[in-house]
ZAVEXTI-948953 format. One line per 4 residues: number of its first residue (from 0); their letters; for each residue x, y, z of C-alpha. Coordinates in nm, 3 decimals, m for minus. Example, Ala and Ser with C-alpha at 12.3 -4.5 7.8 and 13.67 -1.06 7.14 Angstrom:
2
0> AS> 1.230:m0.450:0.780; 1.367:m0.106:0.714
REM end
This chain:
491
0> MKTR> m0.647:m1.091:m2.296; m0.369:m1.269:m2.086; m0.090:m1.033:m1.881; 0.178:m1.217:m1.729
4> IILS> 0.227:m1.151:m1.317; 0.463:m0.935:m1.154; 0.516:m0.892:m0.791; 0.211:m0.719:m0.655
8> SLAA> 0.182:m0.741:m0.315; 0.358:m0.388:m0.283; 0.032:m0.239:m0.332; m0.212:m0.465:m0.235
12> CAVL> m0.090:m0.688:0.087; 0.072:m0.437:0.323; m0.010:m0.070:0.391; 0.202:0.191:0.618
16> VPLS> m0.042:0.300:0.820; 0.459:0.245:0.520; 1.968:m1.286:0.999; 1.843:m1.404:1.337
20> ACDS> 1.613:m1.619:1.121; 1.683:m1.572:0.722; 1.717:m1.938:0.714; 1.496:m2.037:0.987
24> DSAA> 1.202:m2.279:0.913; 0.963:m2.067:1.034; 0.908:m1.719:1.132; 0.822:m1.666:1.514
28> EPDS> 0.466:m1.720:1.593; 0.261:m1.443:1.791; 0.010:m1.453:2.063; m0.337:m1.414:1.902
32> ARGR> m0.570:m1.134:1.943; m0.873:m1.213:2.131; m1.133:m1.275:1.868; m1.292:m1.024:1.605
36> GGTS> m1.176:m0.682:1.678; m0.953:m0.766:1.980; m0.641:m0.648:2.059; m0.404:m0.861:2.273
40> AAGE> m0.151:m0.719:2.518; m0.298:m0.412:2.590; m0.047:m0.203:2.819; 0.244:m0.343:2.623
44> PGSP> 0.501:m0.103:2.437; 0.245:0.053:2.139; m0.049:m0.120:2.307; m0.388:0.091:2.142
48> AESR> m0.507:0.128:2.500; m0.186:0.351:2.590; m0.320:0.609:2.783; m0.013:0.853:2.719
52> AKGS> m0.157:0.858:2.346; m0.199:1.226:2.273; m0.199:1.226:1.868; 0.055:1.280:1.599
56> KDPD> 0.033:1.387:1.256; 0.187:1.101:1.089; m0.137:0.926:0.872; 0.034:0.578:0.964
60> DING> 0.059:0.631:1.347; m0.300:0.468:1.404; m0.296:0.521:1.817; m0.153:0.850:1.770
64> DGHR> 0.111:0.747:2.068; 0.456:0.883:1.841; 0.540:0.532:1.657; 0.440:0.443:1.292
68> DLMI> 0.199:0.120:1.270; 0.155:m0.128:1.016; m0.169:m0.239:0.849; m0.162:m0.590:0.668
72> PVAV> m0.411:m0.875:0.565; m0.510:m1.155:0.741; m0.749:m1.442:0.612; m1.018:m1.578:0.829
76> GGKW> m0.932:m1.912:0.968; m0.583:m1.852:0.874; m0.591:m2.004:0.568; m0.608:m1.807:0.271
80> KAPD> m0.853:m1.974:m0.003; m0.850:m1.712:m0.252; m0.728:m1.335:m0.321; m1.051:m1.171:m0.269
84> GDQR> m1.178:m1.436:0.004; m1.333:m1.397:0.348; m1.081:m1.151:0.483; m1.019:m0.904:0.755
88> IAVI> m0.745:m0.616:0.848; m0.493:m0.603:1.159; m0.310:m0.317:1.250; 0.021:m0.413:1.413
92> YGSS> 0.125:m0.121:1.651; 0.502:0.041:1.658; 0.681:0.123:1.962; 1.043:0.246:2.089
96> KGLV> 1.148:m0.129:2.009; 0.953:m0.125:1.671; 0.649:m0.326:1.568; 0.515:m0.542:1.846
100> PATH> 0.312:m0.819:1.686; 0.167:m0.938:2.037; 0.022:m0.629:2.033; m0.249:m0.577:1.706
104> TVYG> m0.602:m0.526:1.631; m0.810:m0.720:1.383; m1.068:m0.555:1.225; m1.389:m0.698:1.001
108> RRDL> m1.619:m0.521:0.800; m1.909:m0.511:1.102; m1.604:m0.372:1.342; m1.519:m0.074:1.076
112> GLPD> m1.937:0.038:1.079; m1.946:m0.035:0.687; m2.292:m0.069:0.575; m2.374:m0.444:0.459
116> PPAD> m2.301:m0.570:0.144; m2.524:m0.597:m0.200; m2.762:m0.909:m0.178; m2.574:m1.086:m0.443
120> RPAT> m2.245:m1.101:m0.245; m2.152:m1.478:m0.074; m2.267:m1.482:0.245; m1.962:m1.581:0.359
124> DADS> m1.823:m1.220:0.285; m2.074:m1.040:0.502; m1.784:m0.968:0.773; m1.471:m0.953:0.505
128> VSAA> m1.273:m0.631:0.439; m0.957:m0.615:0.210; m0.650:m0.391:0.327; m0.662:m0.333:m0.014
132> DVVS> m0.978:m0.082:m0.010; m0.868:0.098:0.313; m0.634:0.398:0.316; m0.550:0.584:0.674
136> ADLD> m0.550:0.929:0.692; m0.636:1.214:0.991; m0.950:1.348:0.786; m1.092:1.578:1.103
140> GDGF> m0.730:1.676:1.243; m0.779:1.532:1.616; m0.459:1.374:1.580; m0.558:1.017:1.517
144> PDFV> m0.560:0.881:1.155; m0.907:0.730:1.037; m0.954:0.485:0.805; m1.103:0.546:0.470
148> TAVV> m1.279:0.221:0.282; m1.379:0.192:m0.054; m1.751:0.050:m0.015; m1.916:m0.131:m0.319
152> GEDV> m2.291:m0.097:m0.307; m2.565:m0.175:m0.560; m2.497:m0.138:m0.927; m2.635:0.174:m1.083
156> EVKT> m2.744:0.257:m1.480; m2.746:0.609:m1.621; m2.762:0.714:m1.978; m2.440:0.821:m2.157
160> GDGR> m2.391:0.999:m2.499; m2.312:0.619:m2.619; m2.604:0.447:m2.442; m2.637:0.327:m2.115
164> LVVS> m2.357:0.271:m1.828; m2.405:0.027:m1.546; m2.156:0.020:m1.282; m2.136:m0.061:m0.909
168> RTIP> m2.160:0.228:m0.718; m1.844:0.309:m0.509; m1.859:0.551:m0.235; m1.596:0.605:0.046
172> YVTW> m1.681:0.601:0.410; m1.511:0.716:0.737; m1.429:0.524:1.060; m1.317:0.757:1.285
176> GGPA> m1.007:0.724:1.461; m0.889:0.763:1.853; m0.647:0.644:2.115; m0.766:0.308:2.075
180> GPGT> m0.792:0.322:1.729; m1.078:0.348:1.463; m1.383:0.326:1.703; m1.611:0.022:1.680
184> GTEA> m2.011:m0.005:1.767; m2.074:0.293:1.539; m2.181:0.345:1.213; m1.874:0.462:0.944
188> TPVR> m1.983:0.822:0.748; m1.972:0.810:0.383; m1.793:1.082:0.231; m1.977:1.371:0.102
192> LPGD> m1.851:1.331:m0.277; m1.939:1.624:m0.544; m2.267:1.610:m0.709; m2.179:1.540:m1.025
196> VSTL> m1.975:1.241:m0.878; m2.207:1.115:m0.628; m2.440:0.932:m0.860; m2.202:0.688:m0.975
200> GVQG> m1.929:0.698:m0.709; m1.559:0.684:m0.749; m1.322:0.410:m0.947; m1.177:0.194:m0.603
204> PVTR> m1.009:0.318:m0.347; m0.973:0.654:m0.262; m0.591:0.797:m0.238; m0.452:1.046:0.062
208> GDFD> m0.221:1.322:0.035; m0.151:1.683:0.133; m0.237:1.821:m0.229; m0.231:2.206:m0.118
212> GDGH> 0.052:2.122:0.132; m0.163:2.278:0.446; m0.123:2.053:0.679; m0.452:1.860:0.684
216> HDIA> m0.492:1.541:0.528; m0.689:1.494:0.177; m0.827:1.239:m0.104; m0.856:1.211:m0.407
220> ALGH> m1.027:0.946:m0.646; m1.109:0.915:m1.010; m1.477:0.967:m1.119; m1.628:0.731:m1.368
224> ESSL> m1.623:0.998:m1.663; m1.238:0.977:m1.593; m1.224:1.317:m1.403; m0.991:1.352:m1.107
228> VVMY> m1.175:1.481:m0.801; m0.966:1.606:m0.513; m1.125:1.663:m0.132; m0.930:1.876:0.073
232> GPFT> m0.957:1.849:0.440; m1.001:1.906:0.686; m1.319:1.714:0.669; m1.652:1.764:0.928
236> RSGV> m1.798:1.426:1.132; m2.052:1.457:0.853; m1.805:1.369:0.614; m1.792:1.694:0.457
240> PART> m1.475:1.819:0.307; m1.349:2.168:0.355; m1.360:2.200:m0.023; m1.348:2.015:m0.345
244> AKGP> m1.173:2.067:m0.664; m1.204:1.873:m0.997; m0.924:1.870:m1.290; m0.833:1.678:m1.586
248> AGKG> m0.735:1.352:m1.537; m0.798:1.012:m1.750; m0.821:0.636:m1.680; m0.581:0.417:m1.460
252> ALAA> m0.515:0.447:m1.099; m0.388:0.709:m0.866; m0.065:0.698:m0.624; 0.026:0.990:m0.434
256> DDID> 0.341:1.132:m0.246; 0.378:1.029:0.097; 0.266:1.255:0.393; 0.547:1.355:0.586
260> PSGK> 0.549:1.157:0.928; 0.700:1.425:1.103; 0.388:1.651:1.051; 0.596:1.893:0.846
264> ARAT> 0.359:2.025:0.591; 0.471:1.969:0.231; 0.239:1.932:m0.082; 0.235:1.586:m0.203
268> SLLL> 0.220:1.576:m0.586; m0.006:1.288:m0.775; 0.099:1.038:m1.027; m0.168:0.904:m1.294
272> RGES> m0.077:0.555:m1.372; m0.297:0.489:m1.709; m0.448:0.161:m1.806; m0.240:m0.109:m1.937
276> DGEQ> m0.303:m0.475:m2.037; 0.021:m0.613:m1.889; 0.268:m0.363:m2.107; 0.412:m0.087:m1.898
280> SSNT> 0.181:0.176:m1.862; 0.222:0.565:m1.904; 0.238:0.782:m1.636; 0.131:1.160:m1.581
284> LFEA> 0.266:1.372:m1.286; 0.029:1.631:m1.135; 0.278:1.872:m0.924; 0.159:1.978:m0.582
288> DRGT> 0.221:2.372:m0.499; 0.160:2.446:m0.125; m0.141:2.674:m0.110; m0.246:2.637:m0.442
292> GLST> m0.320:2.261:m0.455; m0.285:2.038:m0.757; m0.153:2.150:m1.131; m0.414:2.110:m1.399
296> DGKK> m0.126:2.046:m1.635; 0.010:1.693:m1.597; 0.389:1.614:m1.669; 0.416:1.342:m1.880
300> LRVG> 0.711:1.087:m1.741; 0.827:0.786:m1.935; 0.670:0.450:m1.925; 0.651:0.214:m1.657
304> NGYA> 0.451:m0.002:m1.384; 0.734:0.093:m1.115; 0.719:0.390:m0.927; 0.850:0.559:m0.620
308> FGDF> 0.819:0.918:m0.429; 1.108:0.989:m0.229; 1.436:1.206:m0.195; 1.697:1.014:m0.424
312> DGDG> 1.929:1.285:m0.436; 1.945:1.454:m0.121; 1.891:1.800:m0.154; 1.592:1.812:0.031
316> RRDV> 1.314:1.796:m0.289; 1.063:1.543:m0.358; 1.153:1.334:m0.650; 0.992:1.062:m0.797
320> AVGD> 1.116:0.738:m0.986; 0.925:0.540:m1.258; 1.046:0.229:m1.376; 1.012:m0.129:m1.578
324> SGSR> 0.815:m0.342:m1.311; 0.882:m0.650:m1.551; 0.512:m0.691:m1.618; 0.440:m0.779:m2.001
328> NDEP> 0.137:m0.819:m2.257; 0.149:m1.173:m2.322; m0.036:m1.165:m2.667; 0.196:m1.264:m2.958
332> GEGK> 0.432:m0.980:m3.085; 0.354:m0.798:m2.768; 0.620:m0.931:m2.508; 0.896:m0.685:m2.576
336> ENPE> 0.899:m0.328:m2.414; 1.132:m0.037:m2.566; 1.529:m0.049:m2.495; 1.444:0.267:m2.350
340> VEGS> 1.234:0.123:m2.117; 1.337:m0.231:m2.077; 1.539:m0.350:m1.727; 1.578:0.040:m1.620
344> LAVY> 1.422:0.347:m1.445; 1.398:0.719:m1.439; 1.439:0.947:m1.128; 1.285:1.305:m1.193
348> PGDG> 1.461:1.526:m0.984; 1.204:1.787:m0.786; 1.426:2.107:m0.890; 1.289:2.008:m1.247
352> GESV> 1.626:1.912:m1.355; 1.700:1.630:m1.656; 1.576:1.249:m1.515; 1.861:1.046:m1.449
356> KQQL> 1.842:0.680:m1.568; 1.943:0.350:m1.381; 1.966:0.017:m1.477; 1.768:m0.232:m1.286
360> PRAP> 1.872:m0.563:m1.145; 1.887:m0.849:m1.385; 1.600:m1.140:m1.341; 1.723:m1.446:m1.235
364> KDGD> 1.772:m1.735:m1.484; 1.573:m2.075:m1.449; 1.791:m2.412:m1.491; 1.841:m2.407:m1.875
368> GVEH> 1.976:m2.053:m1.835; 1.700:m1.856:m1.960; 1.599:m1.553:m1.807; 1.266:m1.529:m1.623
372> YEGP> 1.014:m1.297:m1.795; 0.877:m1.124:m1.513; 1.216:m0.893:m1.419; 1.221:m0.663:m1.122
376> GGFM> 0.887:m0.577:m0.930; 0.764:m0.302:m0.764; 0.938:0.023:m0.626; 0.941:0.178:m0.283
380> AADP> 1.162:0.446:m0.134; 1.356:0.357:0.198; 1.623:0.492:0.382; 1.765:0.198:0.599
384> DGDG> 2.103:0.408:0.686; 1.948:0.733:0.822; 2.168:0.954:0.579; 1.850:1.144:0.477
388> RDGV> 1.869:1.023:0.136; 1.635:0.762:0.010; 1.721:0.493:m0.235; 1.507:0.289:m0.459
392> LVAT> 1.426:m0.012:m0.311; 1.324:m0.283:m0.616; 1.135:m0.594:m0.533; 1.269:m0.897:m0.707
396> YEGA> 1.242:m1.282:m0.721; 1.530:m1.301:m0.523; 1.445:m1.033:m0.220; 1.495:m0.663:m0.262
400> TLID> 1.813:m0.442:m0.430; 1.848:m0.077:m0.276; 1.964:0.147:m0.574; 2.142:0.442:m0.367
404> GDRR> 2.339:0.668:m0.580; 2.632:0.484:m0.705; 2.565:0.171:m0.445; 2.367:m0.153:m0.453
408> LTVG> 2.267:m0.337:m0.165; 2.070:m0.675:m0.137; 1.844:m0.812:0.141; 1.587:m1.131:0.160
412> RTGP> 1.457:m1.353:0.344; 1.340:m1.714:0.322; 1.016:m1.878:0.411; 0.994:m2.226:0.583
416> TQAK> 1.200:m2.457:0.382; 0.965:m2.764:0.392; 0.977:m2.943:0.034; 0.644:m2.949:m0.164
420> KGKD> 0.523:m3.226:m0.363; 0.675:m3.218:m0.706; 0.925:m2.942:m0.618; 1.311:m2.867:m0.488
424> ASEG> 1.289:m2.746:m0.087; 1.376:m2.405:m0.238; 1.169:m2.319:m0.498; 0.863:m2.081:m0.403
428> QRAR> 1.063:m1.979:m0.083; 1.206:m1.637:m0.163; 0.961:m1.401:0.054; 0.905:m1.054:m0.111
432> PVAA> 0.946:m0.711:0.011; 0.587:m0.517:0.072; 0.688:m0.182:0.283; 0.938:0.038:0.444
436> ADFD> 0.936:0.232:0.759; 1.085:0.365:1.058; 0.871:0.176:1.285; 1.107:0.237:1.648
440> ADGK> 1.158:0.628:1.548; 1.543:0.577:1.537; 1.603:0.742:1.203; 1.662:0.462:1.003
444> DEIV> 1.388:0.248:0.773; 1.324:m0.102:0.852; 1.191:m0.319:0.530; 0.890:m0.580:0.617
448> FDWG> 0.921:m0.861:0.375; 0.606:m1.133:0.323; 0.569:m1.488:0.218; 0.271:m1.712:0.166
452> DDGM> 0.292:m2.131:0.153; 0.047:m2.172:m0.186; 0.065:m2.112:m0.556; m0.146:m1.810:m0.538
456> FESS> 0.167:m1.624:m0.335; 0.392:m1.787:m0.568; 0.229:m1.634:m0.839; 0.078:m1.323:m0.751
460> GAGP> 0.177:m1.210:m0.396; m0.145:m1.245:m0.257; m0.223:m1.455:0.037; 0.067:m1.399:0.277
464> THWW> 0.150:m1.563:0.604; 0.457:m1.500:0.724; 0.617:m1.207:0.796; 0.989:m1.029:0.875
468> VTDG> 1.056:m0.677:0.959; 1.449:m0.656:0.907; 1.689:m0.430:1.064; 1.804:m0.211:0.802
472> MTSM> 1.943:m0.384:0.500; 2.129:m0.660:0.740; 2.038:m1.023:0.756; 1.939:m0.923:1.141
476> DKTS> 1.534:m0.920:1.251; 1.396:m0.682:1.432; 1.109:m0.936:1.468; 0.925:m1.177:1.279
480> FKTT> 0.568:m1.317:1.289; 0.304:m1.551:1.152; m0.060:m1.425:1.086; m0.191:m1.750:1.069
484> DFVR> m0.331:m1.729:1.446; m0.438:m1.317:1.389; m0.811:m1.453:1.370; m0.983:m1.796:1.438
488> RSS> m1.309:m1.724:1.331; m1.534:m1.597:1.084; m1.764:m1.411:1.318
REM end
C-alpha cells in the first residue's frame, strides 16, 4: 500500500545531541575533518579537546563544555547514493558563539566500537552508521553523554502461539562518553535487556528520557511482543540499568519529552505513536511522575503524525502538541482525514485542562491552483525570543511557521539556485527545518535548516548536504556550512 511522502527529515537527519545568505548561491564551506573519526580545529571554541570541559547534565552537550552540540548524518565521499547507503554521523560542537562547523568529529561504526554487521550486509556498509539509530544520553551519570546505538544482528526464530516469528535481533550498544566525546578504540557495551526481551531484542532505536524525574537519564523501547520496556539509570559500565519496568503499550513508535538541558530534574512523559499506513496515527500519552515513573494507564490523544513537547502556554508545566502532518494514505477512498483532524493541531496543557485547537498553515498551490496534498510537515518546540514560552514550529514546503500563542512568524532558507535539467531554478530549492536549540547559551533558540541537491531530498528529506543555523526567526544566520567535505573516504 503506497503512502504519500511528508517532511521526514525531522526524525532522521538532525538530532540534538536539539539573511546573511538567504538568497546566496551556496552555504559556506567548512574545513574538512582529518579523516575518519577525526576532529578539525582542536583548541577552537567548542573543541572536543578543550581541557576545561567538566561535564554537564545536558544529553546534547557531547563534550561536556556547557554548550549544546548537533549530531547530523553525512555521506561517505560527500555524495548521497541512497537514504540507507554508506554513511557516518558527525557531531558539530557548540560554543559561546554558537555552532562551530569547522570543529566537528565524524564517527563510523568502527569508531563507536560496534560489532560487525551480519554477513549478508553489503561489504560497503561495514563501517556505516545511521544518525537515526543513535541516541545520546549520559547513562552512567559522569557528566559526559554516551552514544546508544541500535545494532541489528542476525535473524532469530522463535515459536509463538500463532506459529513461528522471525526477526532481526536488535540490541542497544553503548559507546561511553568523555571530555573528547564518545571514545574510540574500545568495544561498545551491549545494554543488559530484561530476560523476556533479550531473546528477540527491541524494535529499532531506543528513546531517551528521565521517566522518574530523579536526574538520571533513562532509555525506553518497545519489545517485539508490543510491550514497553523502560530501563532506568544510572547504568553500570557493564550496561546494567539500576532497575527495569515493563508496561502495556502497543505497536508503533515512541517519542519522549526532552530532558531539561539545565540539569533540573523533571519527569519526562512518553508518547506512543500508533502504526499507520500514511494516514494520521493514533497517539497515547504515558504521563510521568517524579519518583514513580511512567503511568501504566495511557491517555488517548487525538490522531496526528505531527507532535512536539514543550511549554506552549508559559505556565512552567510541560505540554504536548499533536496534529496533522499532511501525510495521507494513497489508496482509493483513503486520501481524506476527518474535518476535526484536517489542517489542525491540538495542544494538551500540562495542568490537565482542555486541549486548545490551532489551525495549521495551508499547503502551497501549484501552477494550476491545486493545493499540494502534503500539507504541513513535522513539528518541534522552539523559543526563538527567549521569553520562556515555546511556540510550535511547523515544517512546511515553504520553510517553517512558528505558532506562538496568537502570533505566527515565518522563516525559511533557500538552497543553491542553479537550475536543474527540466526544472525551474526555484523548484526544489526550499530548505527544511530539522532542529531548534540554544547553541550559544544566550537564552534564545536558533533554528537549523538543511537542504539536499537531488530528488531523494525533495521527496523524503533524506540526503542533506547544506545547512543553515538561523539567528532566531530572522533572515540572519549564525552560521551556514556544507557537509560534502566532512568525509572524503570510506575507510
